[in-house]
N, C-alpha and C positions, 0 to 999 in steps of 0.2 A: 684159959684161952678158948681163941672159937679159932675153927678150922673152916673156911667158905672154901669148899672143893666143890670144880667139874665131875662130871661121874663117868659116862662114855668116854672112852677110849683116855678116862686118867684115872681110874679106878676097874677098870673091867672096859672089854671089848668083847666082840663079836669072836664064837669059834674059830672065823678063816681069821684072824689077827693076832690070838695067839700062835707062841710059837710052835715050832715044826715039835711036832710027841712031845710038848706039854703033859707034864702028868699033874695031878692032884687038881685038877681045875675046881674050880668054888660055885654053883652057879649066883650069878648075882640077882638077874633080871629078867622077865615073860614076858613074850607077847602077849594078846588079847586072848588066842585060843590057848594061852598055858602054855605053850612049848616053852623052855630055855631058849634064851637070847643071850645075854653076856655073861661073862667069866672071866675071873680072877686068877692069877695065873700064884702059884705060891707065892713070889716073892709080892704080889701085891696083899697079899693075903695075910701077909707079917706087917707092909707100908697099914692096913686099914688096923692091926692090931695095936701100932705105935699110935697110929691119930686118935686111940681112945683114950688115949690121958686128956687129949680136951674134950671139948663140944665140937661134934660134925657136923655141917650145916653145907645140904649140899646146896649146888647153886647151877641150875640145868635151863636147858632148853627144852627137858621135857614138862610137857605139862600133868598139874596135878593129878589126875587119874593114870596117867602113863609111870610117873613120878612111886605111884602106890603098887607096881608090878614090880622093887626095887629093893633088895632085901639090905637097906639101911636106913637109918632114922630119918620119917617125915617129919620129923617137927623141930625146932623150925626150920625153914627150907624155900630155899627162892627157885619157881619157877617160872615157865615159859618163857627162860628170856628176862626175867623181871618182872613178868607180867602178872606176878601175885606170890607175897609173902604168908605163907604158913609162919602164924606166931609158935611159939615154946610151946603154947598148951591142944595144940591143933588143928584153931582154930585159923579160916581167913582172917590176915588183919584190913577189916574192915575202913582204918583209915584210907591204906595203901591204896586197895583198891580206889575207894571217889577216888583220892587223888591221880589216878590214872584216866579216870572215868572221863575229869574232870579236863585234861591232857588232852584226852583225845575226840575230843566235841571241837579243836582248833587248826585240825587239818584235814584231809580225805581220809573217808572213814575208811578199815583197811577192804568190809565185807566190797566195798565199792571198788580198790585195787585189786580183790582178788574177779569181782567179775569182768575186768578189764584185762587183762592179763592171762588166765583159763586156757580161753580160745586157743591162746598162740601151743598150749601143753597136754591137750586136748585128747588127743592119740593113746594108744595100747603099753608105746613106750615111754611113759610117766606115770607116776600121782603123783596129789596136790592136792593142797586143801587148806580149808583156813583158822588156824593156833585159837581159841576159846578159852577163858575162865569166867565162867558164872555169867553174866549174861554181857561181858564185855570181848570185844571181839579183839583178839591182837596182833598176829601177821601171820604169813604165808610161807607156805614150806612147798617145793618141787624133787621130785626122789626119782631119778632114775626104773624102772624095770629092767632092763634089757645087758645094766653090766654095772659097774662102781661106781657109778659116777663123770664119767668123762665125755656124756652124749648131755650133760650138762654145761661144758663148757660153751659146745656151740650156742646154745639155747640163751647161755646167760646176759651176752651183749643188747639180746632183741629185749629182753623183758626186763631189763636194767634203763632199753631205752622208754620204756613206757611206764616207769614208777615217780607219784609225783616229787616236789623237791624238797630237798629233805629225807629219804627214805635212805637206809641204808640195805648192804646187801652182803650176803657171809654165806661162803659157801666151804666145806671140807667134806670131803669125798663126796658120796652121794648126799647129800645130804645141801638146798641151794637155796635158801630165807631171804626172804626180806621183810622190811621189819621199819616199821615209822621213826619218826626220829625222837620219840616222846617212849621210848620203851628199847632199856636196855638193863644189861644185870648191874652195871655202873651204881650206878641207881639206885636200885631196890637194897643192894652189897651197903652201900652207903647210907639207906635209910636205916639198916639192920644191923650196924655197925651203930652209929648213935647213940641210937637204944641200949647198944646191951654195953657203951664207956656211959651211958647218964649214973649208973650208980659204981662203975668203975674205970675209972679215967684210965687206967696203967695197961687196962686189958689187952694180953699180946693178940695178934691177930696175924692167922698167918692164912696165904690164898694159894690154892693147887686150879692149876686149870692147863689144857693140852692143845688150844686156838687162840686164830687172833683176837676173836669174842668175849674171852676169856680173861685178855689184857687188862679189861678196865677196870673189874672188880679185883683184881691182883693189887693193881696200880694202888688201891687205897690200906693195903696189910704192911703188915710191919717186915714180911717175911714171901719172898715166893717159891715155890719149888713146880717145875713142866716135866712131866717124862721125856727121858732125852731121845725117846723115837719120837714126838709129838710134832704136829705144826709147828708149831711156837719156836721149839729147838730150833728145828730143820729153819727157820728165818736166823733167829738168834747167834749161830756161828755160822754164818754165812760173810763171808773177807774175816773171817778169823783166821791165824797163822797159829797153829799149837805148835809151842816149844819142845 
């Protein structure tokens, strides 16, 4: 069984997002300075134990370097919203990396887009950066320094208008990301699943995620799961009348 799963707000979350007075939290991730940043509740810990019946594959917006600060298996893994695949032996999948390099040459370079929009968010109220994997520029991230992402609602339309044709915007809480058309979790997951099923055509694949950006790879799986506190579940339950 192959389990493709998002990490943040799916298997763990920041202390602020944990239930009030939650006990027995397990540290799952760390900041660059070594401070604890992500915690799994006891129920999430039980979920992680259950998932160990299969092979857990992180599918995350975290870069490979940031993924390294998470207490979870690092290989195989899909990092940087599909911008990097780590093979089972722990090395970067060179074929996938070369394929993305080829695709990236067909449109506006992410570095050029970043240079274009960064002056709009140059104030102290924002932080922003260009996500890279090795020698490949991938996508842009903007976060708020003054709130939990409310300010991003105001600046998002301005930045969207500055994007090249085909680029996508994804916002979830205090995370505003801008991605080129050739970058997504779905394509990376499809590549990984096809390779895994080359030796086992009946391999069961489970997808777990919390946000709109996870739906693409979850759709490729045989079954899908989402936390009932998630952005994705909130959208799914709209217009439903519970009996």
